[in-house]
C-alpha positions in Angstrom: 0.0 0.0 0.0 1.0 3.6 -0.6 2.3 5.5 2.4 0.6 8.7 1.2 -2.8 7.1 0.9 -3.0 3.7 2.6 -6.0 2.7 0.4 -4.1 3.0 -2.8 -1.7 0.2 -4.1 1.9 1.3 -4.7 3.2 2.1 -8.2 4.3 -1.0 -10.0 1.8 -3.3 -8.3 -1.3 -4.6 -9.8 -4.8 -3.4 -9.0 -8.4 -4.0 -9.8 -10.8 -1.2 -10.9 -13.9 -2.2 -9.0 -16.1 -0.2 -11.4 -15.7 -2.9 -14.2 -13.3 -5.5 -12.8 -10.4 -4.4 -15.0 -6.9 -5.4 -13.8 -4.0 -3.0 -14.5 -0.6 -2.0 -13.3 -0.5 1.0 -11.0 1.5 3.7 -12.7 1.0 6.4 -10.0 -1.4 9.0 -8.8 -2.1 12.3 -10.4 -4.9 14.8 -9.8 -6.3 12.7 -7.0 -6.8 9.7 -9.4 -5.0 6.4 -9.6 -3.5 5.8 -13.1 -3.7 2.2 -14.3 -2.2 0.6 -17.4 -3.5 -2.6 -19.0 -1.3 -5.6 -18.4 -0.5 -6.0 -22.1 0.4 -2.3 -22.4 -1.7 0.4 -23.9 -3.5 3.5 -22.9 -3.7 4.3 -19.2 -7.0 5.0 -17.5 -7.8 6.9 -14.4 -9.7 5.5 -11.4 -10.9 7.2 -8.2 -8.9 5.8 -5.3 -12.0 4.5 -3.5 -12.8 2.3 -6.5 -9.4 0.6 -6.8 -7.9 -2.2 -4.7 -4.9 -4.5 -4.8 -5.3 -7.3 -7.3 -5.0 -10.9 -6.0 -2.5 -13.1 -7.8 -5.3 -15.2 -9.3 -6.8 -12.0 -10.9 -3.5 -11.0 -12.4 -2.9 -14.6 -13.8 -6.5 -14.7 -15.2 -5.8 -11.4 -17.0 -2.5 -12.6 -18.4 -4.2 -15.8 -19.7 -6.8 -13.6 -21.4 -4.0 -11.7 -23.1 -2.2 -14.8 -24.3 -5.5 -16.3 -25.6 -6.4 -13.0 -27.4 -2.9 -12.9 -29.1 -3.3 -16.6 -30.2 -6.5 -15.7 -32.1 -5.0 -12.9 -34.1 -4.5 -13.7 -37.8 
């Protein structure tokens, strides 16, 4: 957890956006919002700190498997 805000996971860790269940890597906080990046890379999104929590290892693994499966389906 982040020392500045104990409810926000630290940068570099993985978190869940409770609004839709998305898993992302915590990039930092800016403007009072937590910035998350998809595990496979891509555009960051902002999440209110009260709507984000640390991702469990199983949630991170499940997202990684989704990415591998999606890549396997590409032509």
